[in-house]
TINURO-826064 format. One record per atom (N, C-alpha, C, O): x, y, z; residue in three letters; residue number from 1; atom name. Coordinates in nm, 4 decimals. Atoms other than C-alpha are relative to their C-alpha. Example, Ala and Ser with C-alpha at 12.3 -4.5 7.8 and 13.67 -1.06 7.14 Angstrom:
0.0890 / -0.1190 / 0.0000 / ALA / 1 / N
1.2300 / -0.4500 / 0.7800 / ALA / 1 / CA
0.0900 / 0.1200 / 0.0000 / ALA / 1 / C
0.1936 / 0.1181 / 0.0665 / ALA / 1 / O
-0.0820 / -0.1190 / -0.0060 / SER / 2 / N
1.3670 / -0.1060 / 0.7140 / SER / 2 / CA
-0.0770 / 0.1090 / 0.0730 / SER / 2 / C
-0.0261 / 0.2198 / 0.0899 / SER / 2 / O
//
This chain:
0.0837 / -0.1210 / 0.0000 / UNK / 1 / N
0.0000 / 0.0000 / 0.0000 / UNK / 1 / CA
0.0866 / 0.1253 / 0.0000 / UNK / 1 / C
0.2068 / 0.1187 / 0.0256 / UNK / 1 / O
-0.0748 / -0.1255 / 0.0045 / UNK / 2 / N
0.0998 / 0.3642 / -0.0333 / UNK / 2 / CA
0.0529 / 0.0355 / 0.1390 / UNK / 2 / C
0.1659 / 0.0821 / 0.1533 / UNK / 2 / O
-0.0422 / -0.0306 / -0.1377 / UNK / 3 / N
0.1124 / 0.4080 / 0.3449 / UNK / 3 / CA
0.1228 / -0.0815 / 0.0392 / UNK / 3 / C
0.2147 / -0.0297 / 0.1027 / UNK / 3 / O
-0.1138 / 0.0849 / -0.0320 / UNK / 4 / N
0.3503 / 0.1150 / 0.3784 / UNK / 4 / CA
0.1262 / 0.0464 / -0.0710 / UNK / 4 / C
0.2355 / 0.0430 / -0.0144 / UNK / 4 / O
-0.1148 / -0.0481 / 0.0771 / UNK / 5 / N
0.5750 / 0.2531 / 0.1055 / UNK / 5 / CA
0.0572 / 0.1263 / 0.0622 / UNK / 5 / C
0.1785 / 0.1387 / 0.0791 / UNK / 5 / O
-0.0439 / -0.1262 / -0.0608 / UNK / 6 / N
0.5886 / 0.5987 / 0.2623 / UNK / 6 / CA
0.0656 / -0.0270 / 0.1340 / UNK / 6 / C
0.1685 / 0.0321 / 0.1668 / UNK / 6 / O
-0.0541 / 0.0328 / -0.1317 / UNK / 7 / N
0.6483 / 0.4491 / 0.6056 / UNK / 7 / CA
0.1405 / -0.0571 / -0.0139 / UNK / 7 / C
0.2303 / -0.0215 / 0.0623 / UNK / 7 / O
-0.1314 / 0.0607 / 0.0224 / UNK / 8 / N
0.9390 / 0.2422 / 0.4715 / UNK / 8 / CA
0.1018 / 0.1043 / -0.0449 / UNK / 8 / C
0.2156 / 0.1050 / 0.0019 / UNK / 8 / O
-0.0901 / -0.1021 / 0.0525 / UNK / 9 / N
1.0890 / 0.5371 / 0.2825 / UNK / 9 / CA
0.0443 / 0.0966 / 0.1089 / UNK / 9 / C
0.1525 / 0.1547 / 0.1000 / UNK / 9 / O
-0.0342 / -0.0907 / -0.1096 / UNK / 10 / N
1.0843 / 0.7421 / 0.6043 / UNK / 10 / CA
0.0710 / -0.0763 / 0.1113 / UNK / 10 / C
0.1681 / -0.0274 / 0.1690 / UNK / 10 / O
-0.0537 / 0.0780 / -0.1118 / UNK / 11 / N
1.1594 / 0.4670 / 0.8571 / UNK / 11 / CA
0.1384 / -0.0571 / -0.0282 / UNK / 11 / C
0.2246 / -0.0585 / 0.0597 / UNK / 11 / O
-0.1276 / 0.0629 / 0.0350 / UNK / 12 / N
1.4464 / 0.2997 / 0.6708 / UNK / 12 / CA
0.1179 / 0.0967 / 0.0118 / UNK / 12 / C
0.2167 / 0.0631 / 0.0771 / UNK / 12 / O
-0.1111 / -0.0956 / -0.0140 / UNK / 13 / N
1.6685 / 0.6117 / 0.6356 / UNK / 13 / CA
0.0214 / 0.0429 / 0.1442 / UNK / 13 / C
0.1349 / 0.0652 / 0.1865 / UNK / 13 / O
-0.0113 / -0.0379 / -0.1415 / UNK / 14 / N
1.5919 / 0.7044 / 0.9974 / UNK / 14 / CA
0.0739 / -0.1093 / 0.0766 / UNK / 14 / C
0.1588 / -0.0803 / 0.1609 / UNK / 14 / O
-0.0652 / 0.1129 / -0.0658 / UNK / 15 / N
1.6985 / 0.3573 / 1.1103 / UNK / 15 / CA
0.1487 / -0.0036 / -0.0377 / UNK / 15 / C
0.2344 / -0.0318 / 0.0460 / UNK / 15 / O
-0.1370 / -0.0042 / 0.0497 / UNK / 16 / N
2.0127 / 0.3867 / 0.8971 / UNK / 16 / CA
0.0806 / 0.1068 / 0.0733 / UNK / 16 / C
0.1931 / 0.0826 / 0.1170 / UNK / 16 / O
-0.0666 / -0.1111 / -0.0674 / UNK / 17 / N
2.0995 / 0.7248 / 1.0505 / UNK / 17 / CA
0.0273 / -0.0356 / 0.1461 / UNK / 17 / C
0.1355 / -0.0086 / 0.1982 / UNK / 17 / O
-0.0167 / 0.0392 / -0.1398 / UNK / 18 / N
2.0454 / 0.5897 / 1.4010 / UNK / 18 / CA
0.1115 / -0.1034 / 0.0130 / UNK / 18 / C
0.1942 / -0.0955 / 0.1038 / UNK / 18 / O
-0.0991 / 0.1073 / -0.0037 / UNK / 19 / N
2.2576 / 0.2812 / 1.3253 / UNK / 19 / CA
0.1421 / 0.0557 / -0.0106 / UNK / 19 / C
0.2310 / 0.0145 / 0.0639 / UNK / 19 / O
-0.1330 / -0.0571 / 0.0188 / UNK / 20 / N
2.5540 / 0.4890 / 1.2018 / UNK / 20 / CA
0.0347 / 0.0989 / 0.1100 / UNK / 20 / C
0.1522 / 0.1288 / 0.1316 / UNK / 20 / O
-0.0254 / -0.0903 / -0.1113 / UNK / 21 / N
2.5119 / 0.7299 / 1.4938 / UNK / 21 / CA
0.0431 / -0.0804 / 0.1223 / UNK / 21 / C
0.1192 / -0.0321 / 0.2062 / UNK / 21 / O
-0.0318 / 0.0851 / -0.1147 / UNK / 22 / N
2.5366 / 0.4397 / 1.7397 / UNK / 22 / CA
0.1402 / -0.0605 / -0.0138 / UNK / 22 / C
0.2169 / -0.0637 / 0.0825 / UNK / 22 / O
-0.1314 / 0.0636 / 0.0185 / UNK / 23 / N
2.8411 / 0.2673 / 1.5853 / UNK / 23 / CA
0.0750 / 0.0560 / -0.1203 / UNK / 23 / C
0.0886 / -0.0129 / -0.2214 / UNK / 23 / O
-0.0771 / -0.0593 / 0.1086 / UNK / 24 / N
3.0425 / 0.5069 / 1.3652 / UNK / 24 / CA
0.1519 / -0.0243 / 0.0050 / UNK / 24 / C
0.2186 / -0.0069 / -0.0970 / UNK / 24 / O
-0.1465 / 0.0136 / -0.0076 / UNK / 25 / N
3.3979 / 0.4292 / 1.4933 / UNK / 25 / CA
0.0560 / -0.1016 / -0.0996 / UNK / 25 / C
0.1669 / -0.0837 / -0.1498 / UNK / 25 / O
-0.0487 / 0.1042 / 0.0912 / UNK / 26 / N
3.4281 / 0.1183 / 1.2738 / UNK / 26 / CA
0.0195 / 0.0569 / -0.1402 / UNK / 26 / C
0.1126 / 0.0175 / -0.2105 / UNK / 26 / O
-0.0103 / -0.0570 / 0.1344 / UNK / 27 / N
3.3698 / 0.3258 / 0.9574 / UNK / 27 / CA
0.0336 / 0.1487 / 0.0088 / UNK / 27 / C
-0.0021 / 0.2258 / -0.0803 / UNK / 27 / O
-0.0325 / -0.1412 / -0.0190 / UNK / 28 / N
3.5026 / 0.6550 / 1.0895 / UNK / 28 / CA
0.0918 / 0.0515 / -0.1088 / UNK / 28 / C
0.0767 / 0.1652 / -0.1535 / UNK / 28 / O
-0.0930 / -0.0445 / 0.1036 / UNK / 29 / N
3.7827 / 0.6693 / 0.8333 / UNK / 29 / CA
-0.0722 / 0.0220 / -0.1324 / UNK / 29 / C
-0.0271 / 0.0998 / -0.2166 / UNK / 29 / O
0.0746 / -0.0120 / 0.1263 / UNK / 30 / N
3.5238 / 0.6346 / 0.5569 / UNK / 30 / CA
-0.0829 / 0.1298 / -0.0020 / UNK / 30 / C
-0.1037 / 0.1905 / -0.1071 / UNK / 30 / O
0.0833 / -0.1201 / -0.0080 / UNK / 31 / N
3.3106 / 0.9254 / 0.6835 / UNK / 31 / CA
0.0791 / 0.1264 / -0.0380 / UNK / 31 / C
0.0236 / 0.2205 / -0.0947 / UNK / 31 / O
-0.0818 / -0.1186 / 0.0289 / UNK / 32 / N
3.6003 / 1.1710 / 0.6484 / UNK / 32 / CA
0.0106 / 0.0241 / -0.1504 / UNK / 32 / C
0.0133 / 0.1388 / -0.1952 / UNK / 32 / O
-0.0144 / -0.0122 / 0.1448 / UNK / 33 / N
3.6313 / 1.0999 / 0.2758 / UNK / 33 / CA
-0.1309 / 0.0472 / -0.0647 / UNK / 33 / C
-0.1301 / 0.1187 / -0.1648 / UNK / 33 / O
0.1311 / -0.0370 / 0.0570 / UNK / 34 / N
3.2583 / 1.1428 / 0.2131 / UNK / 34 / CA
-0.0235 / 0.1491 / 0.0115 / UNK / 34 / C
-0.1280 / 0.1986 / -0.0308 / UNK / 34 / O
//
């Protein structure tokens, strides 16, 4: 459904941001290049 699609499009990036905010030291060297 449209609601499910919108929810995923909003929830997935938010989850991604939270995940990288919780454990960024492992990929810290990669963030500097970006």
